[in-house]
Every structure is written in structure tokens, then in C-alpha cells.
N, C-alpha and C positions, 0 to 999 in steps of 0.2 A: 401594787404590781403593774396595774395599767399605766401609772405614771412612769414607771421605769421603762416599760415597753415603748411608751411614747418618746421618752428621752432618747432611747436607742435609735428609734426611727429618725429623730431629728439629727442625731450624730451621723448616721449613715447618709442621710440626705445632704448634710454638709460636705461629706466626702465626695459624693457624686456631683455636687454643684462645683467643687473644685476641678473635678475631672472634666466637666462640661466646659468650664471657662478655659482650661488648657487646650481642649480639642477645638474649641471655636477659634482660638488664635492661631493654631496650626493650619486649619482649613482656610481661614481668611488669607493667611500668607500664601498658601498653595493656590487658591482660586483667585486672589486678587480682589476680593470683595466681601461684603457681609454675608454671614450664613444665617438664614432666618431660623429663630428658635420658637418653639411652641409658646404661646402666650402664657400658659399656665406654669411654664418652667423658667420664666424670667425671674431675675433676682428678687424684685419687689414681690412678686406673686408667691414665691417660695417662702420669703420671710414672714408672709402673713397667712400662710396656708393653715386652715383650721383642721385638716385632715392629712397629716404628714404621711400616713401610710398610702393614701391615694396618690399623692405627689411622688412618693417613692417609687410606686409601681410604674407610673408614667415615665419618670426619669430613667429607670432601668431600661425600658423599651426604647427610649430615645438614644441612650448611650450604646445600646446594641447596634443601632443604625450607624451612629458615628464611628463605632469600632471598626466597621467594615470599610470606612473611608480613610481612616488613620492608619498608616503603616508603621512598622518598627522604625524605619529609616526616618520618618517624619518626627517620631518621638525623640530619636537620637539627636536630630538636628535642633529640635525645639528646647532641648535641655541645655542651656548655656550657663556661663558663670553668673549671669544675672538672675537666674531662676531661683525663686525662694524655695529652700529646702522643704518647707511645709507643703508645697505643691507636689514635689516628688514623693513625699511621704504619703500624701493623699492618693496619688496614682498607685503606689505600691499596695495600700490597703485595698484599693478598688480591685486590682487584678488578683490579689490573693483571696478575695472574698467571692469571686465569680464562681457559680456553682459548676459550670462546665467550661473551664478555660481551654483554649486551643493552642496550637504551636505559636501563633502570632502574639497571643497574650503572654505566653512564657518568654518569648523573645523580648517583649517590651518590659516585662518584669526584670529580666537580666540586665537590660539597659539602664533601668531606673536605679537598681541596686548599685550598679557600677558608678552611676552619676553621684549617688550619695556618698559612695566611698571616696571618690575623687574630690568631692566638695564638702569636707566636714564643716560643721558650724564653727568649730574652733580649730585653727591650724595645729596639726600634729595630734588631733584628738584620737585617731585610730592607732597611733603608735604606742600608746600606753596600754599596759596589760591589766585586765580584771581578773577575778578569781571566782571559782564556782562557790556554791554555798557551803561546801565542806572544806573550803580554804586550800584545796589541793590542786585541782586541775585548772590550768590557766584557761580562760575564755577571752578570746579577742574582743575588744571593746566594740568593734563594729557589729559583731554577732549579738552582743548584749543589746545594742540599739535596735537591730532588726527584730529581736525577740520582743522588745517593748512595742515596736510598731505593728507587728503581724499576729502576735499570740495573745489571747485573752486568758488562757489557762495554762496548765502544765505543758512543757515541751517534751515530746517524745524523742528518745535518742535516734540518731541516724542509723539506719540498718547496715549490715555488713556489706550487702550488695551495693548500697549507695556509696559507702566509703571506698569500695573497690573502684567504682566509676570515677570517684574524685582522685584516687591514686593514679588511675589511668591518664587523667587529665594532666596531673603533675609530671608524669613521664613525657607527655607531649610538650609541656612547657619547657622541660629541660632539652628536649630534642630541638625545639624552635630556636633556643639560644645558640645552637651550633651552626645555624645557617648564616651565610654571609653574602649570598647572592639572591636578589629578589626573584629572579626567574626560577631558580631551583627551589626556593621556598614555596612559590605559588604552584609549581608543578608537582611538588611532593604529595600534594593531597592532604597536608596536615590541617589546613583550615576546615575541610570537609570532615575530617575525622573529629575535629573538636566539635564541630556542629552536631555530628552523629551522637557523640557521647552525651552532649547536653540534651538533646532530644530524648535519648533513652532514659533520662531522669524522670520524665513525665511530670506529674504533679508534685514529686518530691523536691522539685526545683524550689518550691515555696517554703521549704524548711529553713529557718534562720541560719543554721549551720551550713547548709549547702549554699545559699546565697552569700553568706559570709566568706565561703571559700571562692566562689565564682567571681566575685567583684574584684579582689586583687589579682586573680588569675587573668581576668579580662584586661586589666590595666597593664600587666606585664606582657601578655601575648600581643595586645594591641600595639604597645610601644615597639615591640620587636618588628612587627609588620610595617608600621610607619617609618621605622628607621631604615629598613631595607628598601622600601619604596622610595623614600627621600634620597637615599644614596644613589640609587638608579637614575632618578630624576636629576640629581646634582651633577653627575658625570655627563649626562646628555646636554644639560644647559651649558656647562663649561666648554664642552666640545663645540657647541653651537656658537658660543662667543668667539672661539678661536677661528671658526669658519668664517664668521662675519668680519673679523679683523683682517683676514686674508683676502677679503673682497668676494667671498663666495655667498651662496644663498641655500644650497642644497646640503642638508645635514646627513640624510641617509634615506633608506627605502623601507616601507612597510607594506606588505601585500603588493608589491610591484609599483607603488605610488611614491613619489618624492615627498620627503618631509622637509619643509623649509625652516630657516632660522626663525621667521616670524611665528610659525606654528609652535615651535619649541618655546619661544619667549612667552607666548600666550598660555602655556600650560600651567594651570593653577593646582598645585599639590593639595592644598587645603580643600578646595572645591571637590576634587576627585575623591579625597578620602571621606568627605561627608555623604557622598552618593550611596544609595542602596548597593550593597555588595553585588547582588544579582545583576544590577545594571552596570556597575563599575568594573566588573570582571573583564569585559571586552577592552576597556581603556587600559586596565592593568597589563593585559596581554600585549597590546600595542606598544606599550612602553617597553616591555621585555623584548619584543621583536626589534624595535629601534636600537635598543642598547646592544643587542647581538649584532645588528648591522654595523654598528660603530666598531664593535670588537673585531669584526672582520677586516678592519682597515688599520693594521698596526702602525703604519707610518703617520696617518693622521692622528691616531690616538696618542702617539709619542709627542707629536706637536701640541696636542691639547694639554697634555700633562706638563710640558715645559712651560706653557703659558698660564698654568693653573694656579692654585692657591699655594701658600707657603709649604715648604718641605719640612717635615718633622724628623726625617731620619738623619739629616746631616747633623754632625756634632755641633754644638753651640760652644759657649765659653766653658773651659774645664771646670769640672765639679770641685767643690771645696774638699771633698773627701774621696779617696780612691780605694777604700777598703772594699773587699768582696762581701756579697750579702751575707755569707755564713760567718764572716769574721766580725760582724757587728756585735754589740753587747748582748749577752745572754738574755732571753726573754723567758720569763717565768711562765707565761700562759701556755705556750706551746713550745716544746723542744725543737731545735733547729738542726737539720741534717748536716753532716760535714760536706764540704764542697766536693764535687767529683774531681778526680785528677785530671787537670787540663792537658791538651796534647802537646804543650810546650812548657818548658821550665823557665822560660825567659819571663821574669817578673814585669819587665817593661811592657811586654805585649799584653799580659794579663791586666795590668793596671790601665793601659790604654783602652782596652775593650770595656772595662768597667766604667771608665769615664765617658765613653760613648753611650753606654747604657743609661747612665745617670743623666746625660744630656738629653737623650731621647725622652726620658721620663719627664723631665722638666719642660721640654718642648710640647709634649702632648698635654701635660697639665695646664700649660698656658693656653693652649688652643681651646680646650674643653671649657675652661672658666670664662673665656672671652666669647665663645660661640653662641650663636642663637640656640636657646634651649631645645628647639625642634631639630637642630643639626649637630648637637654636641657629640653624638655618638658616631659621627662620620668625620674621621680625621684625614685630610688630604695628604697624599704622599707623592712621590715623583712619578710612579707609574699606574697608581691606582688609589683607591680609598682604604683606609684602615677602619673596618667596621667593629665598633666595640659593643659589648653587651651592656645593659643598664647597670649591672653590678660593677663592671670595670670602669665605666664613667663615673659612677658614684665614688668608687675607690680613689680615683685621681682628684676628686674634689673634697675628700674626707679630710678633717682636721684632727683625727684621732690616731693617725698611723704611728705615733711615737709611744702610744700606750703599750703596757704589757697586758694584752688581752686578746682573746680569740678574734674579735672583730677586727683588731688592728693587724693581727698576723694574716687574717684572711685578706684584708685590704692590701698589705704589703706584697703578698704572693701575687695577687691580681695585677698590681702595678708592674711588677718585675716580668710577669709573663707577657703582658702586652708589649712591653719594651723589647723583650727578646723577639717576639714575632715581628715587630717592625724593623728591627735591626737585621733579622734573617732575610725579610723581604728585599731589603736594599742590597745586601751582599749577594743574594742569589742572583738578582738581576744584573749586578755588575760582573759577577763571575761568568754568567752566560754571555755577556756582551764582549768581555775581554779574553775569555778562555784562560788556560794555564800558561799565560805569558808572564814576562817580568812585571807587567802591569796588573796582571790578574792574580798573582801569587798572594798579595796581601788580603785579598777578598776570601781566597781559599783558607788561609790561616784564620781569618776572622770567623768563618763559618765553623771551623773545628772548635774554636774557643766558645762560640755560642751554643754549639751542641752540648758541650760540657756544662755551660751555664743552664741550658734547658733541663739537663738531667738533675742538677742540684735543685732548680726550682720545682721540679716535679717531686723530688724527694721531700722538700719542705712542704709542698702542697699535700702529700700523702699523710703527714703528721696533723695538719690542720683538718683534713677530711676526717681522720680518725676521731679527733677531739670533737669536731662539729656533730658527727654521728652519735658520739656517746652522750652529748648534751641535747640531742634531739633537734638541732638546728639544721633541718633539711634544706632550708633555703640556701644556706652557705655551701652545702654539699652540691646542690644542683648547679649553682652559679660557678663554683670552682671547677667542676667536671666539665662544664662547657668550655671554659677557658683552657683547661688542659687538652681538650680535644683539639683546639686550634693550634696549640704549640706542637702537639704531636704531628699534625698534618704538615706544619712548616718544617719540622725536622726531617720528615720524609722527603720533602722537596729539596732540602739542603743536601742530604745524603745523595739523592739522585743526581743533583747538580755536580757535586764533587765526583761522583762515579763517571759521569759523562766527560768531564774535562780530563780525567785520568786516562780514559780510553782514547781520547784524541791526541795524547802525547806522542 
């Protein structure tokens, strides 16, 4: 029995030694020099310690001190692709075993679990599904891995209250996917609400099922935040380049002070995103203010757009097939709705619009596949950027869209919805610019056709949503609803634009 207790003490001491080594590196980077360690806690002294319990007690006190110096932001920045997963697992065990963890400890635990989820030992490891002991309930493999790391005995099920909090987080993730402006996202308070819900979990956060849910949630939510932030930064930098080409140096104003081309060029998105959120929030708000300052200069924004990146809304070479989406071969996985009756019976106009939609799809696909992975969800257009959700970008890169399956139908609907939104954006802009003149009439006709296409796409989406809900694939339900919300908003703008030009006649 004593031998077992001694081995347990040595195992825990090994965990704490791993934490000490990680903390030392973080503090050395932060302070720019060596951090003195008690002589009795040096690696050699620990390896030859005759009384592991005494060394263990001393190590716990020492780490309590280091805990106060190491912030969650330092842990997040310290975990890189080069970090050995065993170090992260040791950190996770350390925080889970603390007798009285505080909010900072839980924040660090959340970050470490997310790091492990992002960096599996084997690529694609978390995508495979495991099964419970009864062979019935699917258990995510990441949750199984967390259970092996954190739990020594039987795992108690998550309570109904905890499940409700996770469901509330799921709703916030769906809401986050609907944002397309960084300023609106930041001012909505959604990040604070996510933080509040996480804090309300208390020590339940250490349950493998809870951490197993939070890690993929953090990846999805963080990716949306990063995408919107980079989109705002992308627009500002493109505008600054145009100002510089025209011989200017002042980009805009923030708090009454001029922002120069040099200041914008020096803006490092990666460095800002790595900063502790409480400190970075002021920099985020300044970027929002600068973006809005630019939006108040329509003529300059138009010039920036013209000098910007390639346009994806312009038709490219004609597509090889001109069949309408509902006329494609029947798919067994999900029934396809009949197309809405278009506002014109001229088959040439219907075929032309379908060709344009297919061309936009191919243009967006080419952009996403060639773009920097950090920017692939920001597609440049003539007057602004088209912001995609992660699911939409994945659909454009998918190689399974020709399957007769739910995932293929889900992907096809996302691809079509994005193309409709992009096409509508172009036609609305052109109609407002030209009005209901001879030159503007084709744009009005195109919008009517696109409204019919949007209705067909939504009918198809409803069938996919029903099937996904029946199969319990709520991720597909959430992502598709987020895309449908975008197309509905664009349809409202299209109808408003058509109504305004009719009034002007």
C-alpha cells in the first residue's frame, strides 16, 4: 500500500514538474531573463528526492506563486504547434486536480483543452466516432481522450442544468454565424454572454463532456471572430493602399486624430489577436472606429474598391451546363423542391441567370482554394467583401458534392445560397446606380429572377433541415439556418431596391 502511495506521489510530482517547466519558459519570455527556481525543485534534485511527499508539498506551494504570475493569455500564446501534447495533457491534469480552482484556472483549462482539440496527435483523430460501452450512444473521440486524461474512476453524467447551459452556448454559436460586420459583432455583447455562460459552469467545466463540447465551440466561435476582424482589417489596408497610390498619407480619423498609411501598414492582425482580450478590446474598437470613418467617405471607398482585389460577381466563361438546380438528376438522400415560378417565361433569361450563378460559384471556389487559409472566408467584391461562414467555405472546398447524401445536399444548398447572395449584392448596387432606365432594366429583371432562385433554394434548404433534424445532425441545422438568414436579408434589400426604383418612375 505504501509503495502504491509513493508511486502516486511520484506520478503527481512528474505532472507538476512538467507544469513548472512550461511556466518557467513563459516567464522567461515575458521577463527576458532566467527565473530563479528553488534548489530543491531543480530537475536533478527532484529525480533523486528520497521523500517525494515533501518535494510534492513544496512544489505545490511554488506553483501557487507562479500561477499568480502566469495569465491565461500567456498560456494561450505559449501553446504553439511545436508544443508537445504531453505538456498540454500535464497542464490539464494539474488544473483539474487543484482543490480550489479559480476563474483564471478554468480559463486556462478551457484554452488547453481547445489546444488539444486543434492539435491531435494523429490528423483527423477527433473526426472518428467512438461508441459507449452499451454500443448505442455515440461518444466523440475527443471526449474519450479527455476522460482518459482527467478521470481515474467512473464518470458521472452531465446534469440537466449543465446541458441547458451548453445548449445556450449552441444558440450563441448559431447567432455568431449570422454576423457579417466586426463592429456589430463586438457591440452585440455576444462575447461577454459566452464568457458569462462559461463562468456559470463553475467546476463542472472540468467534466470531460463539458470540455469536449467547449473545445470545438471555441474553435468555431474563435474562427468567426478572427474572420470578421481580418475582414475589417483587410478593407482598411486595401483602402490605405489606394490612398498611398494617389499620393496621400491620411487614411481616416479615430478620436479626432489622423491615422496614416504607415500606421495602417504596421497593423499586425496576428499580434493583436494574440493579445489578452481585456487589453486588446481597445485596439479592436479603434479598428471599428477607423472602418466606420472610411465608410463615411463613399467616394473614396468606391475608389478603393475599384483598385481592390479580383471581382467575383462578374460572369466568367459560360458554364458547361445551364440546367436549373431543381432540374438536376434526382437525389435519393434528400428530396428536391420544385423550382418557384420565375417572373418571366423567357427561357433565355432564366438560362442566362443560371449561367451567371454557376460562374459566380466557380469564381468563389477558385478564390477560396487559392486564398491564404486565414483569409479564405473573406471574398473580395466590387463594393465590399463577401463574408462566408466556416461551413460555407468548407462547402466550396468539398469534393463530395456529387454524392447522393445528406452532407452533399447540405453543401450544395450552401454553395447556391452564397452565389445568390453575391449575385444579388451586385445587381442591387447596379440598380441603385442606374435606376429604372434602359440600362437599369436588366438589373431589375435579374433581381426578380434571383428572388425566385432564393425561394427555390430556401425550399430545398427546408427539406435538408428536416432530414438533418431527424438524424440529430444539429451542426448542419445551425450552419444552414445561418446561411438562410443571410439570403433572407439580401432578399429584403432586393425587394426594397425594386420598390424604390418603381416609385421613381
